[in-house]
C-alpha positions in Angstrom: 6.3 8.0 17.3 6.7 6.3 14.2 9.6 7.7 12.1 10.4 6.9 8.3 13.8 6.8 7.2 15.7 6.8 4.2 19.3 5.3 5.4 20.8 6.9 2.1 19.7 10.7 3.1 19.6 9.9 6.6 23.1 11.5 7.3 25.8 13.0 5.1 27.3 9.6 4.9 24.8 7.9 4.2 25.3 4.6 6.0 23.4 2.5 8.8 26.9 3.1 10.8 26.5 6.8 10.7 22.7 6.5 11.1 23.7 4.5 14.4 25.2 7.5 15.9 22.1 9.7 15.7 19.9 6.8 17.3 19.9 8.5 20.6 18.7 12.0 19.0 15.8 10.3 17.4 14.7 8.7 21.0 15.1 12.4 22.6 12.4 13.5 19.6 9.9 11.0 21.2 10.6 8.4 18.3 9.3 5.0 19.2 9.3 3.1 15.9 11.7 3.5 12.8 10.1 2.5 9.3 13.0 2.3 7.4 12.4 2.2 3.7 13.7 -0.6 1.6 17.0 -1.4 1.6 17.2 -4.6 -0.7 20.0 -4.2 -3.8 18.7 -2.5 -6.9 20.2 -1.4 -10.1 22.1 2.1 -9.8 23.7 4.1 -7.2 20.6 6.0 -5.5 16.9 4.6 -5.1 14.2 5.0 -2.6 14.0 1.2 -2.4 10.9 0.4 -4.2 12.7 -1.3 -7.0 14.7 -4.2 -5.7 16.3 -7.0 -7.5 18.0 -9.0 -5.0 15.3 -9.0 -1.9 17.8 -10.9 0.3 20.9 -8.5 -0.3 20.9 -5.3 1.9 22.2 -2.9 -0.8 26.0 -2.2 -0.6 25.4 1.7 -0.7 24.7 1.7 2.9 27.4 -0.5 4.7 27.8 -4.5 5.2 25.0 -6.8 6.4 26.5 -6.9 9.8 26.1 -3.0 9.7 22.5 -3.1 9.1 22.2 -6.0 11.8 24.0 -3.8 14.5 21.9 -0.8 13.6 18.7 -2.8 14.3 20.3 -3.7 17.7 21.6 -0.7 18.8 17.9 1.0 18.1 16.7 -1.5 20.2 19.3 -0.6 22.9 17.7 2.9 22.9 14.3 1.7 23.3 13.4 2.1 19.6 11.9 -0.5 17.5 12.5 -0.8 13.9 10.2 -2.1 11.0 11.4 -2.5 7.4 9.2 -1.7 4.4 9.6 -4.4 1.8 8.3 -4.4 -1.8 6.4 -8.0 -3.3 4.5 -6.5 -5.8 7.2 -6.3 -8.4 10.9 -6.6 -9.0 12.8 -3.5 -10.2 14.7 -2.8 -13.5 17.7 -5.3 -14.0 16.2 -8.7 -12.5 16.9 -11.5 -14.0 14.5 -14.0 -12.1 12.7 -15.2 -15.3 15.9 -17.0 -16.6 15.7 -19.0 -13.6 12.2 -20.0 -14.2 9.6 -18.2 -16.3 7.0 -19.2 -13.6 7.8 -16.0 -11.7 5.7 -13.7 -13.4 2.4 -13.9 -15.0 1.5 -12.3 -18.7 0.2 -9.1 -17.5 1.7 -6.1 -15.5 0.6 -3.8 -13.0 1.2 -0.3 -12.2 4.9 -0.7 -11.0 5.9 -3.7 -13.3 5.3 -7.1 -14.4 2.8 -9.3 -12.2 4.1 -11.8 -9.9 2.7 -15.3 -10.0 1.3 -16.2 -6.6 -1.4 -18.2 -7.7 -1.0 -19.8 -11.0 0.9 -22.7 -12.4 4.2 -22.9 -10.3 3.6 -20.6 -8.0 4.4 -22.7 -5.1 8.4 -21.5 -5.4 7.4 -17.8 -6.2 5.5 -18.1 -2.6 7.7 -19.7 -0.7 10.6 -16.9 -2.0 8.5 -14.1 -0.5 7.7 -15.8 2.3 11.2 -16.9 3.5 12.3 -13.4 2.3 10.0 -11.7 4.5 11.2 -14.4 7.5 14.6 -13.6 6.6 14.3 -9.7 7.9 12.7 -11.0 11.4 15.2 -13.9 12.1 18.2 -12.9 10.5 18.2 -8.9 11.1 16.1 -8.7 14.2 13.6 -6.4 12.8 10.5 -5.8 14.8 7.8 -5.9 11.8 7.1 -5.2 8.4 5.3 -2.6 6.0 4.2 -4.2 2.9 3.8 -1.8 0.1 1.0 -1.7 -2.4 -0.9 -5.0 -1.5 -3.6 -4.5 -3.7 -1.4 -5.2 -6.5 -0.5 -8.6 -5.1 -2.9 -10.5 -7.3 -3.7 -13.7 -5.2 -6.8 -15.7 -5.7 -5.3 -18.8 -3.4 -7.3 -20.2 -0.7 -5.1 -18.3 1.8 -3.7 -14.7 0.4 -0.3 -14.3 0.5 0.1 -11.5 3.0 -1.8 -14.0 5.6 0.9 -16.5 4.7 3.6 -13.8 5.5 2.0 -12.6 8.7 1.8 -15.9 10.2 4.9 -17.2 8.9 6.5 -14.1 10.7 4.7 -14.3 13.8 6.1 -18.0 14.1 9.4 -17.1 13.3 9.3 -14.1 16.4 8.2 -16.5 18.6 7.2 -14.9 21.9 8.0 -11.5 20.6 5.6 -9.2 19.3 5.7 -8.0 15.7 4.2 -4.9 13.9 2.7 -6.1 10.8 1.1 -3.2 8.2 -0.3 -3.4 4.6 -0.7 -0.6 2.7 -3.9 -1.0 0.5 -5.0 2.2 -1.6 -8.4 0.6 -2.2 -8.9 0.2 1.9 -9.7 -3.7 1.6 -11.4 -4.5 5.0 -10.0 -8.0 5.0 -6.7 -6.3 6.1 -8.1 -6.0 9.6 -9.6 -9.0 10.1 -7.8 -12.4 11.8 -5.6 -14.4 9.5 -6.8 -17.5 11.2 -10.3 -17.0 9.6 -9.0 -16.5 6.2 -8.5 -12.9 6.0 -5.2 -11.1 5.8 -4.2 -9.3 8.6 -5.6 -8.5 12.0 -4.1 -5.3 12.7 -4.8 -1.9 10.8 -4.8 -0.6 7.2 -2.5 2.1 6.4 -3.4 4.9 4.5 
């Protein structure tokens, strides 16, 4: 059973340390996988996590990076896997990426914010940023997989779609460990369930 968890409201304290104390309770309920809502740093004192501005930084609101790592390790100790919801289709309010390079963005907007440059001039560094971020959660924080938000807003006409590159890079980083990779896609694009090595995005499943 998959349990979607928002760390900030899961316990009165709203921290990874407090949530860690409830893991056995979740296991007793039959939970086998926690889907953690996005945890990267964002503007303000509360958010659902979908407007991140510093994707490599677990938010200060829930504790330290080591607290997050300890939560994931403790979940493994009681037999629960943990996957992380990640948002790569826009940055939230307060981002300053265009001060580093205008090439982070396209001219148009999608329904959540400024569209990111995944296939235009100067896109290589942008793609690398997101691929490295995905790998970081697997390598540094020991997550068992990712749920990639709203892939239909990832506008990419490259030879290999960014979702396929993320999936393959995460599998390489995981080594022998099996990963649970999901891609939300409202139009239900069938490429999501085809083998990435044959040019599609993802080999596992669609998410409704």
